[in-house]
N, C-alpha and C positions, 0 to 999 in steps of 0.2 A: 504494500500500500504506500503510495507516494505521500510524503509529508506536505501539509498545507503551506502555501506561500506565506511569508511574513505578513503581507497585507491582509490576507484572509484571517490569519490568527488575530490580528489587531482588531478587525471588524467584529469578530466573534466576541472579543473581550469587551467591546463597547456595549452599553445597554441599548435596547431598542427604544425608539421614540416613545412608544406607549408606556414603557417602564419609566422613562425620564419624566413624562407628564404626571404619571401617578405618584412618583417619588416626590415631585415638587408639591403636588396637592397634599400629600400626607405630611410633608415637612411643615407646610403652612398651617395645616390643621393642628399639629402639635404646638407650633410656635404661637399661633393666635388663639385657637380654641381652648388650649390648656395654659400655655405660658402667660397669655394676657387675660383671657376672659373666663377661665374656670372659676375665678373668684366670684363672678356674678351669680351663677346658680348655687354656689356654696355659701354665699353671704347669709341667706336666711337660716341655714343650718348653724352657722357661727353665732348669729344673733340668738337663736333658740337655745344654744348651749351656754349662752351668757359669757362667752370668752371675749366678745367685743360688743360695742354699741355702734349706732349709726355714725357717730362722729369719728370713732376709731376706724370704722369701715371706710369712710371717705378718705381718711389719711392713707390707708393701705392702697386704695385704688389710685390715689394721686401718686404715690411712690412708684407704682408699676408704670403709670403713664409717663412719669418723669424718666424712669429708666429706659423706656422705649425711645423717648426723644434723645437722650444722651447716647444710646446705642446707635441710633440712625446717624447722628452727627459724627460719632467716632468712626463709623464705617466710611464716611466721606473724607475725613482729614488724617486719620492715622495710616501709616504705611502698612501694606499687607504683610502679615507675619507668616502666612501660609497660603496654600491654594484655596480657592473657593470651596471645594469639596471638604477640605479639612475644617475650614471655618464653620461650615454647616454642621459637621459632626460635633464640633465643640459646642455649638449653640444648642443642639438637640440634647447632648449629654448634660449640659448645664440646666436645661429646662427640666429634665427628669429629676436631677438632684435637688434643685431649688423647690420644685413642687413637693417632693418628699419632705423637705425641711419644714414645710408649713404644717405637717402632721405632728411636729414636736411641740411640746408645751413651753415654747420660748417666745411669748408675745412681744418681748422687748426687741427680739431679732426679726420679727415678721416684716417690719417696714424695709429692712435691708434685703431680706429674701425677695420681697415683691419688687423692689427696685432692680435687683440683679436679674430677676426673671423677665422683667420688661426689657432690660438690656440684651439678654440672651435671645428673646423673641425677635428683636430688631435685627440681630446678627443673622438669624436663620432667614428672616424675611428678605433682607437685602441680598444675601449671598445665594440663597436658593433660587430666587427669582432670576438673578443674572445668570447663574450657572445653567439653569434649565433652559432658559430662552436661547442662550448661546448654543447649547448642544442640540436643541431642536432645530435651530436654524442650520446647523452643520448637516443635519440629516435631511434638510429640505422639508421639514414638517413644522414650520413656525406657527401654523394655524393652531396646533395643539397647545400653544402657550396660553390660550385663553382659559383652558381647563384648570391650569395651575391656580388661578386666582379664585376658583371656587373653594380652595382649601380653607380659608378663614370661615366660610359659611358651614362647610362640612364639620370643622372642628367645633364650632359653636353649637350646631345641631346635636352632634354626638355627645359633647360634654353635658348639654342640657338633658338629653335622654338618660344618660347615666346618672345624673343628679336626681332626676325624677325617681328612678329605681331606688337610689340610696335613701331618699326621703321616705319612700313607702316602707322601707325596711327599718326606719327610725334609727339609723346609724348616727353616730356622733360625727361632727365635722372633721375631727382629727383622722378618723378612719377614712372618711371620704377623700381627704387630701392624699392619703397613702394610696388609695385606689386610683385616683387620678394620675399619680406618679407612675403606677403600674401600667395604666392605659397609655401614657406617653412612652413608656419603655417598649410596650408591644408594638405600637404604631411605628416608632423609630426603627425597630428591628426590621420592619417590612421594607423600609427605604434605605437603610444604612449602606448596603452594598452597592447601591446605584451611584452614590456620591463618591466617586473616585476618579483619579486621572487629573491631567493638567487643565488649566483654564483655557478657554477659547476666546477669541475676539468677540466683542458684543455684536449682535446682528445689526447689519446696516439698515438704517431707516431712511425713508424719503425725507428730504429737507427742501426748504424753499430756495430759490436761486438768490444770488447776491443782489440782483436787480430788484426782485420782489421784496427782499428783506429791506432794501433801502427805502422802498415806498412805505414801509411800516414804521419808520423811525419817528415820524411826527406824532407826538403825544404818547409814545410808547412807555415812557417812565411813569406817567400818571396812570396809564392803563394797567401797568404791572403792579403798581401800588394798590389799586383797587382790587385787582385779581388776587393778590396776596391776602388782603384783608378778608375778602369773601371766602377764600379757601380756609383761612383760620376759623371763620365762623362755623364752617362745616364740622370742624373738630369739636367745637363746643356744643353744637346743636344736637348731636346724636348721643354724646357720651353719658349724659344723665340717665337716659333710658337704658343704654348699654351697661351701665353700672348697677342700677337699682331696679330693673324691670321686675324680677321676682318679688322684691320687697314691696314695690308699689302695688303689684297685683294682690298681695296678701292684705294690704291696707284697704283696698277697694272691694275685693271679692273674697272675704274670709270664708274658709271652709270649702271653696270650689275645688273639685278634683283636677281642674285644669291649671292650677297655679304654677306648676313646674313645667308645663308644656309650652308656655308662651316664649321662653328662651329658645327652645329648638325651632319653633315657628319662625323666629327672627333669623336664625341660621339658615333655614330653608329659603327665606327671602333673599339672603345674601347670595346663595348659590344661583338662584334663578336670575337675579339681577346681573350677576357676572356673565352668565351665558347670553343674556339678551344684549348686554353692552357690546360683547364681542362681535355681534352680528349686525350692528347698526352701521350704515355706510359712513365712511370718513368725510364724505362731501358735505354732510350736515354741519352747520355751525355748532361747534362744541358748546358755545354759550347758551344756545337754545336747550341743549340736552342737560346742561348744568342747572338751568332755571327749573326744568322739569324735575330733576333729581331733588333739588332743595325743597320745592313745593310738595313733592310726594312725601319726603321725610318730615317736613313741618307738619303735614296732616297726620302722619303716623304718630309723631310725638304727642300731639294734642288730642288725638282721637279717643284715647282712653279716658280723657276728662269729659269730652263731649258726649261720649257713649260709654259710660262706666258699667259695661255688661260683658258677658262672655264674648259675644260677637265683636264688641268694640275692642277688647284686648287682643283678640285674634288678628283683626284687621290692623290694629295699631302695631303689633309686633312684626307682622309681615311687611308693612309699608316702611317701617324704620329700617329693616334689613335690606329691602329691595335695592335702594341706591347706594348702599354702603361701599361696595367695591367699584360699582359703576361710576360713582361720582369722582373717585380718584383717577380712574381710567380716563375719563373725559377731560379732567383738569390737566393731566400730564400730556394728553394729546395737544391741548391748546398751548402748553408751554413750548412745545416743539415748534409751533407756529410763531409764537411771540418772540422766542429767543432761540432760533435755530442753531446759532453758533455756541451757545452756552446753556443748552437745555439741561444737561446733567446738574450743573451748578444751581440752576433755579428750581429744579425738581427737589434738590436737597433743601433749598431755602423754604419751599412750600411745605415740605414734610416737617420741617422744624416749626413753622408757624401753625400748621395743623396740630402738631403735638402740644404747643402752648395752649391752643384752644381746648384740647382734651384735658390738660392739667387743670384748667380753670373751672371745669364743670363740677367735680365732686366737692371742692371747698364751698362753692356757691350753694350747692344743694344742702350741705351741712349747715351753713349759715341760715338759710331760709327755714330749715327744719327747727333750728334753735330758737328763732324769733317768732315762729308760728304757734298757734294754739294747739295744733294736733299734727301728727305725721301726714295725714291726708291733705291738710291745708298747705303744709310745707312742700310736699311733692307737687301739688297743683301749681304753686307759684313757680317752682323750679322748671316744671315741664312747660308751663306757659311762657316763661322767659326763653327757654331753649327754642320753642317753636317760633316765637316772634323773631329771634335772631336769624333763624333759617330763612324766614320771609325777607328779612333785610338783605341777607346774602343773595337771594334770588333777585332782589331789586338792584343790587350792585352789578350783577351780570347783565341785567336789562339796560342799565345805564351804559355799560361798556359796549353793548351791541349797538345802541343808538349813537353814541359818540364816536366810536371807532369801528365802522362797518368793515367787514373783511373783504379785501380785494380777492375775488375768486381765483385770480391767477396765482395768488400766494397761498391758497388753501392746500393743505396736505392731501396728497392723492391716496 
């Protein structure tokens, strides 16, 4: 039997495109669904056990979001210490260990653990996205990249369903954290072997021509400032719901058997929104799509107040999740139009501003809860504020569309 040529051996050693796409999806499910947002469905269990109160819970959420912001910034500015595949593995391993650490009765250390978990999730998100997209492009299957960004929704839905089971079994929060660490371990094992080998160049994207870019220079600084402000509003607008949804549901619908299913419904919305966004033609003005995303999410945030019923919470959860990934996808599309020569730099800037918006949400909710007569009143004020800011964000994009119409020749193809 003749030995295989070296090129064939190399191709056999490389993972198939579908394996790469699934690995990216699973990695983001671990990083986002567990590393960042497992705290949301477990917060009611921690409150029930008496290990924290809502104020402490807000601080832990803020620590995690701050860690994510710092992690995203570090990925931009620090020199690479290893290949992308190795960095992904480091982030996944850290997520497992830090999640397990929350099972220990060390409340003074919990803010540090949540901060570090946020940092690790940013590491996985940044490097797995880049690594998978580059390898899919090499295989000529760049279209599969859209499936990767369903990962956050898959992780949110899965963590919510597991939390629902744990609540029905009346387990303590410490045991639940240990189970979530085990879940992260199992999921990571499925994708661990895929992340190997050297880095590849980032996939080439279409950009505007220099002539078209020059026609966009007038007013671009003011437009970019408004764009950044609007995107930061998006981070603030959804995060109160994403942090306190199961607690808000218990305040409004005590005793409902659906209390712990609203979070998985939000995750399902994220998955569907990501798949829809990937199929919308690029020729449509991204600002129109962003306006739609903001208004959908604003309705979702406030709908549980307008319709405080089972149907209201189901629709609210789904609508908040639907634009979650799509919104960022459309915003990053528009950055490539606004700043074609420095897109990566401004994507990093927008990620930081979005992170600041997220960090502001839980402290505001804690303050409003503290000065309100009841938790229901405090959450109503917080959600109303978040919804109103999303409407303002939509208005900012409308102003940009009216003041700076897009030259069709400079639109991304």
